[in-house]
N, C-alpha and C positions, 0 to 999 in steps of 0.2 A: 343466482338461480343455477341449479345444477343442470348439466347437459344431459340430454337423453341419449341412449346408446345408439339409436337409429339416425341421429343427426350426423351429417357429413362435416368434416373439418373445413373451416373457412380457408381462404387463400393465404392469409397471414400465418395460420397454424401450419398449413402445408409447407410454406416457405421456411418456417422455423424448424419443422421436423427435417426438411431436406438439408438445411444448414447444419443442424446437429449431426445428421448422418455423415455429411461431408467432413465435419470436424473430427468425428470419431475415426473415420478412415484415415485422415491426415495424421492423427495422433498414433494410430496403430502403425502406419508407415514409418513415422519418425522413430518409434520405439524398436521396430524390427529391423531397421536399416543398418545400424552399426554391427550387430551380430552377423547379419548376412554378408556384409562387406568383409568382415574379418574372416569368415569361412571361405568366401570366394577367393580372397587374396591368398589365403593359406593353401587352398586347393591348387591355385595357379602355381605357387611356389613348389608344391609337391609334384605336380605334373611336369613342370620344367626340370626339376631335379631328376625325376625318373627318366625323362627323355634324354637329358645330357648323360646320365649315368649309363643307361642301357645302350643307347645308340652311339654316343660319343666315346665312351670309354670301353665299350664292348664287354661289359660285365654280365655275369649271369643274371637272370630275372629276379631271383630271390634277393641277392645283395642290392640290386637296383631298387626293388620295392622297399627293402629295409632302409636304405639311404633316403629315398623319397618320403617315407613315413617319418623319419627323424627330422627331415627338413620341414615337412608339413607341421609337425608338432612344435618345433622351435618357432616357426613363423606364426602359428596360431596363438601360442602363448605370448610371444613377444608383441605381436600386433594387438592382441587382446589386452595385454597389460598397458600398452601405450594408449589405446583408446580409453581404457578405464581411467588412467591418470588424467587424460585430457578432460573427460567429463567431470571428474572429481574436482579438478582445479577450476573449471568453468562454473560448477555449482557453488564452490566456495566464493568465487568472485561475485556471483549473483546474490549469495547470502549477505556478503558484506555490503553490496550496493543496496539491498533491501533494508538492512539494519540502518544504514546511513540515511536512507529516505525516511524511515520511520522516525529516526532521531530528529531530522530536519523538520518534519511535520509537527513533532511534539514541541520543538523550540518555537516554530511559527505560531502554534496554538497558544503557548505561554506568552509570547510577545503580544499577540492579539488580545489576550485576556488582560495583560498589564496595561495595554493601551486603552481598553474599555474601562478599566478601573480609573485610569488617569482622567479620561473624559468625564466619567461620573463625578469624580472629585472636583474637576473644574466646573462642571454644571452646578454642583452643590455650592461651591464657593460663589458662583455667580448669583445663585438664589440667595445665599446668605448676604451678599453685598446689596442685593435688591431689597431684601427685608430690612437691612440696616438703614438703607436710604429711606424706606417707607417709615421706619420707626423714628428716624431723625426728623422727617417731615411732619409726622403725626405729633411728635413731642413739641415741635414748634407751634403747630396748630393748637395743641392741647394747653400749652402754657397760657395762651390768650383766652381760650374758651374751654376750660376744663369741664364746666358743668354742661355745656351743650353737646359734647361728644357722646355718641351713643355707646351704651354699655357693651353691646354685642361685639363691636369692633375691637374693644380692648380684650375681650375673652378670646376672640378668634386670633388676634395677634399673639397673645401669650401661648395659645395652643400651637400655633405655627412655630413659635420660638422653641417650645418644648420638643416638638417633633424634629426640628432642625438640629437641636442640640443632641438629641438621641441618635440621629443618623450620623452626624459628624463625629460623635464620640465612639461609635461602634467601630469594630475592626473590619477592614475591607479584604479579608482573606477569602479566596474562593473555596 
């Protein structure tokens, strides 16, 4: 049944929406943190360079600003490159882990399928043995009373044998 527009969301829906909003905020924070950190570290390096150059070495303001800009640029590029390499290698490791997990799951499914086929084969062999036992018992009974044995049991037995032969002779490939 479709919801009416004037209905208020239930408690579960409110909790779900609140959780989705929290997860979105968390994701945005995770995504924006590395660039902010790189910028902040580079600004700190630039400011420290300006402070040491201007006040420590007593250079003119233009050359101090130029040196602090160069230090800021080098720090920004270097730290940014380092962070990018870190995330690249981490993502590659996660990709390898994911592919290994998928491969393991595939092997587990194949092994489960092979085990299922083995179980089916053993069940069919048990049925075949059971039918062979019945056939041998019925042949012993029929040898003495061939005329008294009902006709429908012979037809049923041969139908079962035909079905069993058909199943056992077919390929068990999935």
